[in-house]
C-alpha positions as semicolon CSV with decimal commas, in nm:
position;residue;x (nm);y (nm);z (nm)
1;M;13,012;8,981;15,845
2;A;13,264;9,006;15,478
3;W;13,549;9,183;15,399
4;V;13,672;9,267;15,059
5;P;14,041;9,309;14,958
6;R;14,130;9,555;14,712
7;G;14,118;9,327;14,405
8;G;14,001;9,005;14,568
9;P;13,673;8,814;14,635
10;P;13,446;8,871;14,951
11;V;13,616;8,713;15,257
12;R;13,380;8,633;15,565
13;F;13,499;8,585;15,921
14;V;13,329;8,430;16,230
15;P;13,414;8,500;16,581
16;V;13,611;8,241;16,754
17;K;13,787;8,184;17,107
18;F;14,142;8,210;17,081
19;S;14,327;8,305;17,457
20;G;14,043;8,358;17,624
21;E;13,948;8,634;17,388
22;T;13,726;8,650;17,098
23;S;13,930;8,632;16,786
24;I;13,842;8,678;16,375
25;R;13,940;8,341;16,156
26;P;13,846;8,332;15,768
27;I;13,600;8,060;15,675
28;T;13,606;8,152;15,275
29;R;13,906;7,956;15,103
30;I;14,091;8,161;14,830
31;K;14,238;8,089;14,540
32;A;14,614;8,087;14,505
33;A;14,610;8,318;14,212
34;R;14,467;8,600;14,437
35;L;14,691;8,499;14,736
36;L;14,863;8,836;14,759
37;P;14,559;9,069;14,833
38;S;14,378;8,848;14,983
39;F;14,592;8,716;15,239
40;M;14,530;9,032;15,393
41;A;14,188;8,886;15,540
42;A;14,415;8,628;15,712
43;L;14,589;8,905;15,938
44;L;14,262;9,083;16,064
45;M;14,164;8,700;16,270
46;A;14,298;8,774;16,632
47;A;14,211;9,021;16,905
48;A;14,430;8,857;17,157
49;C;14,818;8,852;17,111
50;Q;14,981;8,780;17,401
51;I;15,326;8,905;17,481
52;G;15,360;8,730;17,822
53;P;15,372;8,864;18,170
54;A;15,398;9,236;18,207
55;R;15,714;9,214;18,421
56;A;15,892;8,919;18,268
57;A;16,253;8,996;18,298
58;S;16,402;8,679;18,096
59;P;16,354;8,525;17,746
60;G;16,241;8,235;17,917
61;A;15,935;8,428;18,098
62;S;15,856;8,669;17,745
63;G;15,567;8,450;17,654
64;A;15,731;8,287;17,341
65;S;15,597;7,989;17,208
66;P;15,825;7,661;17,261
67;A;15,911;7,640;16,890
68;S;16,010;8,026;16,970
69;R;16,266;7,954;17,194
70;P;16,586;8,079;17,195
71;A;16,446;8,359;17,042
72;H;16,759;8,567;16,916
73;A;16,585;8,962;16,983
74;Q;16,818;9,156;16,774
75;A;16,904;9,499;16,951
76;L;16,714;9,848;16,913
77;R;17,026;10,082;16,804
78;D;17,024;10,414;16,886
79;F;17,223;10,619;16,612
80;G;17,142;10,966;16,847
81;D;16,845;11,019;16,824
82;P;16,783;11,326;17,076
83;R;16,489;11,226;17,230
84;A;16,557;10,880;17,316
85;G;16,638;10,951;17,669
86;H;16,308;11,105;17,711
87;L;16,125;10,818;17,537
88;A;16,279;10,613;17,825
89;E;16,195;10,841;18,100
90;R;15,834;10,860;17,975
91;F;15,787;10,488;18,003
92;W;15,908;10,494;18,311
93;A;15,684;10,771;18,425
94;V;15,399;10,585;18,287
95;E;15,530;10,277;18,484
96;A;15,532;10,431;18,817
97;G;15,212;10,615;18,811
98;R;15,406;11,016;18,764
99;S;15,251;11,056;18,442
100;E;14,912;11,095;18,395
101;R;14,936;11,178;18,015
102;P;14,905;10,799;17,765
103;F;15,276;10,693;17,660
104;A;15,171;10,740;17,295
105;I;15,323;10,539;16,963
106;V;15,236;10,598;16,631
107;Q;15,323;10,356;16,354
108;F;15,290;10,420;15,994
109;G;15,328;10,168;15,710
110;D;15,187;9,912;15,477
111;S;14,982;9,609;15,515
112;H;15,205;9,499;15,777
113;T;15,099;9,807;15,990
114;A;14,746;9,807;15,826
115;S;14,625;9,476;15,934
116;D;14,733;9,576;16,319
117;A;14,846;9,203;16,359
118;F;15,262;9,312;16,437
119;T;15,127;9,646;16,630
120;A;14,871;9,462;16,848
121;G;15,135;9,266;17,008
122;L;15,326;9,571;17,119
123;R;15,024;9,735;17,213
124;V;14,938;9,418;17,416
125;G;15,285;9,420;17,582
126;L;15,277;9,768;17,671
127;Q;14,929;9,805;17,811
128;Q;14,990;9,437;18,040
129;R;15,322;9,691;18,174
130;L;15,178;10,045;18,190
131;G;14,761;10,017;18,173
132;D;14,533;10,007;17,908
133;A;14,497;10,378;17,786
134;G;14,253;10,239;17,501
135;V;14,229;10,197;17,143
136;G;14,419;10,470;16,959
137;W;14,384;10,591;16,593
138;L;14,090;10,415;16,389
139;P;14,042;10,487;16,016
140;P;13,677;10,672;15,932
141;M;13,523;10,417;15,846
142;A;13,550;10,063;15,731
143;V;13,860;10,011;15,490
144;P;13,932;9,738;15,274
145;G;14,297;9,563;15,390
146;Q;14,310;9,793;15,722
147;G;14,179;9,663;16,015
148;H;14,207;9,647;16,406
149;Q;14,258;9,373;16,667
150;R;14,091;9,530;16,938
151;V;13,771;9,675;16,739
152;N;13,562;9,599;16,437
153;L;13,459;9,885;16,171
154;E;13,157;9,804;15,946
155;S;13,007;10,085;15,766
156;Q;12,710;10,102;15,502
157;G;12,618;10,434;15,289
158;W;12,965;10,587;15,313
159;R;13,182;10,690;14,958
160;L;13,584;10,622;15,064
161;T;13,836;10,839;14,925
162;S;14,188;10,684;14,956
163;S;14,520;10,846;14,911
164;L;14,637;10,549;14,785
165;D;14,490;10,601;14,430
166;Q;14,266;10,873;14,439
167;A;14,345;11,272;14,432
168;S;14,195;11,511;14,685
169;D;14,385;11,842;14,865
170;A;14,216;11,746;15,190
171;F;14,366;11,407;15,280
172;P;14,425;11,398;15,671
173;L;14,649;11,205;15,885
174;G;14,607;10,867;15,730
175;G;14,481;10,948;15,416
176;D;14,136;10,814;15,367
177;I;13,811;11,033;15,347
178;A;13,460;10,920;15,427
179;S;13,155;11,116;15,266
180;P;12,802;11,020;15,378
181;A;12,682;10,871;15,004
182;Q;12,286;10,846;15,116
183;A;12,079;10,926;15,400
184;G;12,134;10,721;15,763
185;A;12,480;10,617;15,691
186;V;12,631;10,472;15,951
187;T;12,966;10,318;16,063
188;R;12,943;10,092;16,379
189;V;13,287;10,042;16,613
190;A;13,236;9,787;16,826
191;S;13,467;9,547;17,040
192;W;13,613;9,200;16,924
193;A;13,592;9,114;17,325
194;P;13,326;9,218;17,558
195;D;13,434;9,581;17,676
196;Q;13,218;9,812;17,923
197;S;13,466;10,085;17,998
198;P;13,411;10,460;17,955
199;Y;13,604;10,591;17,628
200;L;13,653;10,915;17,485
201;A;13,611;10,941;17,071
202;T;13,787;11,235;16,924
203;V;13,622;11,256;16,565
204;L;13,805;11,404;16,262
205;V;13,522;11,563;16,096
206;R;13,527;11,819;15,826
207;P;13,394;12,107;15,777
208;G;13,394;12,279;16,133
209;G;13,077;12,420;16,214
210;R;12,704;12,222;16,230
211;S;12,818;11,927;16,080
212;G;12,444;11,692;16,044
213;L;12,661;11,389;16,200
214;F;12,640;11,263;16,518
215;V;12,731;10,942;16,741
216;E;12,469;10,739;16,864
217;N;12,545;10,536;17,248
218;P;12,421;10,180;17,291
219;D;12,178;10,330;17,549
220;G;12,051;10,535;17,248
221;R;12,193;10,865;17,328
222;R;12,261;11,099;17,022
223;L;12,603;11,362;17,069
224;P;12,615;11,603;16,774
225;L;12,964;11,610;16,627
226;D;12,945;11,959;16,591
227;G;13,192;12,230;16,700
228;G;13,544;12,121;16,748
229;E;13,876;12,190;16,782
230;P;14,011;12,348;16,411
231;V;14,315;12,136;16,349
232;G;14,473;12,128;15,987
233;G;14,159;12,166;15,834
234;W;13,978;11,940;16,023
235;S;13,768;11,986;16,341
236;Y;13,815;11,793;16,621
237;V;13,526;11,701;16,798
238;Q;13,515;11,515;17,081
239;V;13,241;11,309;17,276
240;P;13,200;11,027;17,540
241;V;13,134;10,692;17,443
242;R;13,072;10,344;17,516
243;L;13,109;10,009;17,248
244;P;12,984;9,937;17,028
245;F;12,849;10,300;16,911
246;Q;12,760;10,459;16,577
247;I;12,855;10,743;16,375
248;V;12,560;10,847;16,209
249;A;12,461;11,092;15,909
250;P;12,115;11,189;15,862
251;A;12,150;11,330;15,489
252;A;12,407;11,235;15,209
253;G;12,670;11,486;15,170
254;A;12,673;11,561;15,515
255;A;12,995;11,641;15,678
256;E;13,280;11,403;15,630
257;V;13,495;11,183;15,803
258;G;13,856;11,178;15,871
259;G;13,962;10,948;16,147
260;I;13,891;10,823;16,502
261;W;14,099;10,876;16,818
262;L;13,946;10,612;17,078
263;R;14,084;10,685;17,457
264;R;14,000;10,533;17,768
265;A;13,831;10,783;17,942
266;D;13,909;10,698;18,335
267;T;14,288;10,549;18,269
268;S;14,640;10,617;18,156
269;G;14,867;10,388;18,009
270;A;15,007;10,273;17,704
271;L;14,821;10,377;17,344
272;V;14,953;10,215;17,019
273;S;14,837;10,335;16,704
274;P;14,855;10,162;16,344
275;I;14,836;10,440;16,073
276;G;14,904;10,196;15,756
277;V;14,737;10,178;15,392
278;N;14,761;9,838;15,224
279;G;14,986;9,853;14,917
280;S;15,166;10,197;15,008
281;R;15,500;10,339;15,016
282;Q;15,652;10,567;15,269
283;D;15,564;10,884;14,973
284;I;15,217;10,818;15,001
285;W;15,272;11,150;15,267
286;T;15,344;11,374;14,983
287;R;14,987;11,284;14,877
288;W;14,821;11,421;15,236
289;S;14,746;11,791;15,303
290;P;15,015;11,997;15,490
291;G;14,751;11,948;15,765
292;W;14,825;11,611;15,844
293;L;15,139;11,743;16,064
294;D;14,949;11,954;16,310
295;Q;14,673;11,617;16,298
296;L;15,004;11,418;16,417
297;R;15,066;11,720;16,635
298;R;14,770;11,674;16,821
299;S;14,885;11,294;16,893
300;G;15,096;11,386;17,183
301;S;15,260;11,062;17,064
302;D;15,647;10,979;17,208
303;L;15,757;10,773;16,955
304;V;15,654;10,767;16,571
305;I;15,771;10,419;16,392
306;I;15,760;10,443;16,022
307;A;15,775;10,091;15,901
308;Y;15,769;10,104;15,518
309;G;15,998;9,930;15,248
310;T;15,807;9,638;15,123
311;N;15,665;9,783;14,822
312;E;15,967;9,983;14,749
313;A;16,176;9,661;14,741
314;F;15,914;9,545;14,479
315;N;15,997;9,845;14,255
316;G;16,286;9,731;13,967
317;Q;16,274;10,134;13,863
318;L;16,338;10,253;14,233
319;D;16,562;10,524;14,248
320;P;16,763;10,471;14,578
321;Q;16,811;10,898;14,640
322;A;16,536;10,956;14,578
323;L;16,429;10,717;14,875
324;A;16,667;10,813;15,042
325;A;16,546;11,204;15,008
326;G;16,184;11,123;15,082
327;L;16,266;10,926;15,402
328;A;16,465;11,174;15,560
329;Q;16,253;11,434;15,476
330;G;15,966;11,266;15,623
331;I;16,161;11,200;15,937
332;R;16,219;11,573;15,973
333;Q;15,854;11,640;15,895
334;V;15,770;11,442;16,184
335;R;16,067;11,612;16,432
336;Q;15,916;11,937;16,298
337;A;15,558;11,789;16,405
338;L;15,657;11,657;16,725
339;P;15,972;11,773;16,919
340;E;15,993;11,567;17,151
341;A;15,882;11,267;16,995
342;A;16,180;10,992;16,897
343;V;16,176;10,810;16,553
344;L;16,276;10,501;16,508
345;L;16,295;10,280;16,145
346;L;16,170;9,955;16,118
347;G;16,381;9,777;15,857
348;A;16,182;9,637;15,587
349;P;16,117;9,241;15,712
350;G;16,240;8,982;15,449
351;A;16,043;8,923;15,149
352;L;16,109;8,628;14,836
353;D;15,960;8,691;14,535
354;P;15,636;8,452;14,518
355;G;15,688;8,431;14,114
356;K;16,048;8,252;14,101
357;P;16,037;7,878;14,092
358;A;16,098;7,703;14,463
359;A;16,361;7,523;14,332
360;L;16,575;7,815;14,305
361;P;16,834;7,870;14,575
362;C;16,683;8,109;14,828
363;G;16,961;8,397;14,746
364;E;16,819;8,359;14,360
365;R;16,429;8,437;14,471
366;G;16,517;8,747;14,637
367;V;16,304;9,084;14,568
368;P;16,436;9,262;14,298
369;M;16,552;9,569;14,541
370;H;16,519;9,405;14,888
371;E;16,857;9,478;14,996
372;T;16,895;9,821;14,859
373;V;16,580;9,920;15,068
374;K;16,747;9,785;15,359
375;R;17,090;9,992;15,258
376;V;16,907;10,318;15,223
377;Q;16,699;10,275;15,530
378;L;16,992;10,201;15,735
379;D;17,195;10,471;15,610
380;V;16,912;10,703;15,661
381;A;16,851;10,609;16,066
382;R;17,246;10,739;16,080
383;Q;17,215;11,015;15,878
384;E;16,907;11,158;16,088
385;K;17,023;10,995;16,395
386;T;16,700;10,749;16,459
387;L;16,664;10,464;16,650
388;Y;16,652;10,162;16,436
389;W;16,559;9,794;16,420
390;D;16,638;9,535;16,180
391;W;16,339;9,300;16,140
392;E;16,512;9,060;15,890
393;A;16,778;9,042;16,088
394;A;16,625;8,924;16,415
395;M;16,411;8,680;16,255
396;D;16,790;8,462;16,246
397;G;16,879;8,228;15,994
398;D;16,996;8,200;15,681
399;C;16,678;8,221;15,506
400;P;16,491;8,348;15,729
401;M;16,144;8,417;15,529
402;L;16,146;7,976;15,443
403;D;16,268;7,885;15,776
404;W;15,964;8,118;15,914
405;Q;15,719;7,923;15,634
406;A;15,851;7,598;15,750
407;R;15,751;7,700;16,098
408;G;15,448;7,833;16,028
409;W;15,513;8,189;16,051
410;V;15,501;8,300;15,697
411;G;15,244;8,275;15,471
412;P;15,249;8,114;15,064
413;D;15,283;8,452;14,915
414;L;15,653;8,421;15,087
415;I;15,606;8,858;15,145
416;H;15,345;8,862;15,478
417;F;15,339;8,658;15,788
418;T;15,044;8,453;15,926
419;Q;14,922;8,504;16,233
420;E;15,159;8,339;16,504
421;G;15,463;8,499;16,282
422;Y;15,323;8,867;16,341
423;R;15,293;8,752;16,715
424;E;15,641;8,594;16,717
425;S;15,781;8,935;16,514
426;S;15,627;9,170;16,785
427;R;15,724;8,974;17,086
428;R;16,102;9,030;16,961
429;F;16,043;9,404;16,914
430;Y;15,881;9,437;17,231
431;R;16,184;9,257;17,383
432;A;16,435;9,492;17,216
433;L;16,216;9,758;17,301
434;M;16,227;9,668;17,668
435;N;16,600;9,592;17,669
436;F;16,636;9,965;17,546
437;F;16,453;10,112;17,797
438;E;16,639;9,866;18,078
439;R;16,963;10,017;17,934
440;S;16,895;10,373;17,921
441;R;16,798;10,338;18,295
442;G;17,141;10,203;18,368
443;R;17,301;10,499;18,180
444;R;17,107;10,729;18,426
């Protein structure tokens, strides 16, 4: 299998065993001059992302690696989110089996989200505790810089239109459109690990009516992607599937695909969906059609995590007031679409400028607007009364990026984390979230 990052050479992957499950590791050496785009390839390499025992009650039982103990998890702060209490109630209701509706989380973000390396840890922890409700959101086809730790997408014959660098008045949730460029265009969705579970696939198709597209299951059954429920300018067509399945366009110019929701048909539990665009900023939402908010509403999410900031921090011309206004507007849009959901701002993680000499003190190697972005995020969290978790503060240390790099948790670009670094970050976030739920139960 080959994966081509934006701006970089092909990177080949091979499956290996890791913690008893299949993982994906790169086997191609990348030149240092292209570290930033190609480093994203390393983030797709694990299908297993262990948090620890399902009901661990102490840091010692959290599943963290010995090198990470003691881990000082930064507290998750509540600045008055009106749905924070409801979020905790939903968690406990699903855990107790009092709700058949999955406990659903959507995380929007940049490359830290797009690879699923961070959100995979949260998914594993929650699914160990609440049950496995499935995969969640997937892009409409294999997209450079995006991946999922549970399933692999391979596409042939499709043309990608991305909101990162192209224009369209029809971008759905996630900002990608897949159009069949030739007869027989196919996208194959396969699990990294053996999975015989029955799933329901909800495919965003445009236009509605007879699409010409169909899903092919492993037993050869073909199910047309016709009709469906209109949501935000797209049709939501639901079909039963088993992995691996294929979405096939019998002719060029058939209907387009905007994304896939993949949920297990036989259980409740937790769903965690990474909706990330490599290289994006939060203002990418303004390039999506207004209908994306209707599609977000359709997700029924209990928690929406907004996790941008790294790319904003590299913008030396950043306008802090414009950043704050856009972020506040985005929070209000989410709350309008999902009035029952809590909103959490994820403070930007640490980053150092890879172009500055290593001999400089840590404080002089910083990214131009990193502290400004962090200040704006915190101010907006207070102003808009959201939940907030400071990723950088949770890393600990006087110069956390260099400290973590020394442990093998940060990559050579000093921006992205290694697989273990994302795992450790998600462990700390998971513990902070569980502590928040425990405190909320204690206040009832």
